[in-house]
C-alpha positions as CSV (number, residue, x, y, z in Angstrom):
1,M,26.6,6.1,36.1
2,M,25.3,8.3,33.3
3,L,25.7,7.2,29.6
4,S,26.9,9.8,27.1
5,S,24.2,11.3,25.0
6,S,25.4,9.6,21.8
7,K,25.3,6.2,23.6
8,Q,21.8,6.9,24.9
9,R,20.6,7.7,21.3
10,T,21.9,4.3,20.1
11,T,20.3,2.3,22.9
12,C,16.9,4.0,22.8
13,L,14.2,3.2,20.2
14,P,13.8,6.1,17.8
15,G,10.4,7.7,17.8
16,K,10.1,7.1,14.0
17,A,10.9,3.4,14.5
18,L,8.3,3.1,17.3
19,A,5.7,4.8,15.0
20,G,6.6,2.4,12.3
21,M,6.2,-0.6,14.5
22,L,2.8,0.6,15.7
23,L,1.8,1.3,12.1
24,G,2.9,-2.2,11.1
25,F,0.8,-3.7,13.9
26,G,-2.2,-1.6,12.8
27,G,-1.7,-2.9,9.2
28,I,-1.8,-6.5,10.4
29,C,-5.0,-5.7,12.3
30,I,-6.5,-4.3,9.1
31,I,-5.4,-7.4,7.1
32,F,-7.3,-9.6,9.5
33,Y,-10.2,-7.2,10.1
34,D,-12.7,-9.9,9.2
35,H,-11.4,-12.1,12.1
36,L,-10.9,-9.5,14.8
37,K,-14.3,-10.4,16.3
38,D,-12.7,-13.9,17.2
39,F,-10.9,-12.1,20.0
40,L,-14.3,-11.9,21.7
41,N,-15.2,-15.6,21.2
42,A,-14.7,-17.5,24.4
43,D,-13.7,-20.7,22.5
44,F,-10.6,-18.9,21.2
45,R,-9.5,-17.1,24.4
46,F,-7.1,-19.8,25.5
47,G,-5.5,-20.0,22.0
48,I,-5.2,-16.2,21.9
49,L,-3.6,-16.2,25.3
50,L,-1.1,-18.8,24.2
51,S,-0.3,-16.8,21.1
52,F,0.2,-13.7,23.2
53,V,2.5,-15.5,25.6
54,A,4.4,-17.0,22.7
55,S,4.9,-13.6,21.1
56,I,6.2,-12.1,24.4
57,S,8.5,-15.0,25.1
58,W,9.9,-14.8,21.5
59,A,10.5,-11.0,21.9
60,L,12.3,-11.6,25.3
61,G,14.3,-14.4,23.7
62,S,15.3,-12.1,20.8
63,L,16.4,-9.4,23.3
64,Y,18.4,-12.0,25.3
65,T,20.0,-13.4,22.1
66,K,20.9,-10.0,20.9
67,K,22.5,-9.1,24.3
68,H,24.5,-12.3,24.4
69,S,25.2,-12.7,20.7
70,S,29.0,-12.8,20.9
71,G,29.1,-16.0,22.9
72,F,25.9,-17.5,21.3
73,N,25.9,-20.9,19.6
74,P,22.9,-20.9,17.3
75,Y,23.2,-24.7,16.6
76,F,23.1,-25.5,20.4
77,S,20.1,-23.2,20.9
78,M,18.2,-24.6,17.9
79,G,18.9,-28.2,19.1
80,L,17.8,-27.3,22.7
81,Q,14.6,-25.7,21.5
82,M,13.8,-28.8,19.3
83,V,14.4,-31.2,22.3
84,I,12.3,-29.1,24.7
85,S,9.4,-28.8,22.2
86,S,9.6,-32.5,21.3
87,V,9.4,-33.5,25.0
88,A,6.5,-31.1,25.6
89,L,4.6,-32.3,22.5
90,F,5.1,-36.0,23.1
91,S,4.2,-35.6,26.8
92,I,0.9,-33.8,25.9
93,T,0.0,-36.3,23.2
94,Y,0.8,-39.3,25.4
95,T,-1.1,-38.0,28.5
96,T,-4.2,-37.0,26.4
97,G,-4.1,-40.1,24.2
98,D,-4.5,-37.9,21.2
99,M,-1.8,-39.7,19.1
100,I,-1.7,-41.0,15.5
101,N,0.2,-44.1,14.6
102,L,3.2,-43.2,12.5
103,H,2.2,-45.7,9.8
104,D,-1.1,-43.9,9.4
105,I,0.5,-40.6,8.4
106,P,0.4,-40.1,4.6
107,M,3.5,-39.3,2.5
108,N,2.2,-35.8,1.9
109,G,2.2,-35.3,5.7
110,W,5.8,-36.5,5.9
111,L,6.9,-34.2,3.0
112,A,5.2,-31.2,4.7
113,V,6.9,-31.9,8.0
114,S,10.3,-32.4,6.3
115,Y,9.8,-29.0,4.5
116,L,8.9,-27.3,7.8
117,V,11.9,-28.9,9.6
118,V,14.5,-27.9,7.0
119,F,13.2,-24.5,5.8
120,G,10.7,-23.4,8.5
121,S,13.0,-24.3,11.5
122,V,16.7,-25.0,10.7
123,L,17.5,-22.6,7.9
124,S,15.1,-19.8,9.0
125,F,16.4,-19.9,12.6
126,I,20.0,-19.8,11.6
127,A,19.2,-16.8,9.3
128,Y,17.3,-15.1,12.1
129,V,20.2,-15.5,14.6
130,Y,22.6,-14.2,12.0
131,V,20.3,-11.1,11.5
132,L,20.1,-10.6,15.3
133,Q,23.9,-10.7,15.6
134,H,24.3,-8.1,12.8
135,L,21.3,-5.7,13.0
136,P,19.4,-3.8,15.8
137,T,16.8,-6.0,17.4
138,S,13.8,-3.9,16.5
139,R,15.0,-3.8,12.8
140,A,15.5,-7.6,12.9
141,S,12.0,-8.0,14.2
142,I,10.2,-6.4,11.3
143,Y,9.8,-9.9,9.8
144,A,6.9,-10.3,12.1
145,Y,5.1,-7.6,10.1
146,S,6.2,-8.8,6.7
147,N,5.3,-12.5,7.2
148,P,1.5,-12.1,7.3
149,V,1.6,-9.9,4.1
150,V,3.7,-12.6,2.3
151,A,1.5,-15.4,3.7
152,V,-1.7,-13.7,2.5
153,L,-0.2,-13.1,-1.0
154,L,1.1,-16.6,-1.3
155,G,-2.3,-18.0,-0.2
156,A,-4.0,-16.0,-2.9
157,L,-1.4,-17.1,-5.5
158,I,-1.1,-20.8,-4.6
159,F,-4.5,-21.6,-3.1
160,N,-6.7,-19.0,-4.8
161,E,-7.7,-17.5,-1.5
162,R,-9.8,-14.3,-1.8
163,L,-8.1,-10.9,-1.5
164,N,-10.2,-8.0,-0.4
165,I,-9.8,-4.3,0.3
166,Y,-8.7,-4.9,3.9
167,V,-5.8,-7.0,2.6
168,A,-4.8,-4.3,0.1
169,I,-5.0,-1.4,2.6
170,G,-3.5,-3.4,5.5
171,G,-0.6,-4.6,3.3
172,A,0.1,-1.0,2.3
173,V,0.0,0.2,5.9
174,T,2.2,-2.6,7.0
175,I,4.8,-1.9,4.3
176,A,4.7,1.8,5.3
177,G,5.4,0.8,8.9
178,V,8.4,-1.4,7.8
179,Y,9.7,1.5,5.7
180,L,9.5,3.8,8.7
181,V,11.5,1.4,10.9
182,N,14.2,0.9,8.3
183,D,14.4,4.6,7.4
184,S,14.6,5.6,11.1
185,F,17.6,3.3,11.7
186,K,19.3,4.4,8.5
187,R,19.0,8.0,9.6
188,N,20.1,7.1,13.1
189,V,23.2,5.4,11.9
190,A,24.0,8.3,9.6
191,T,23.7,10.9,12.4
192,N,25.8,8.8,14.8
193,K,28.8,8.5,12.4
């Protein structure tokens, strides 16, 4: 069955948004230009593969969540993810014997984990699900391009990490890509009204 042309326009990714996403990806590559050679390092291949699989699975999960957002319970999903990841991590550490006694973990470690649990997992995931339920998926996904820019700037501000010309150019390119994605969806919404 054929969809109407207006329906097809709303379900397809606008060309300007695709260009913005590619531009944002290019900006991230520029930011981390000094480390791109690590992709050729055999010691990092497995980690790079895992990161790639994680990114693909996150994207597929975002699309699934968007499609089923009306009957979606974010609290159940978050709890299920935490249980699955806990079982996986405890299984790996138990079988490899690479465990640390809980009493040996310093207070700073517990505070860091607590911060990551509350802000990095619970609150951020609830906010992300809310955004997925109320915005187009590709627009909700631009956080992936914004986060590295924010992380690099916070690293320079808090830890005095060195900023270079690649960070400046890559940040500008990434922000331009985010702008293109947002602008394309604003124009798309305006033309479909």
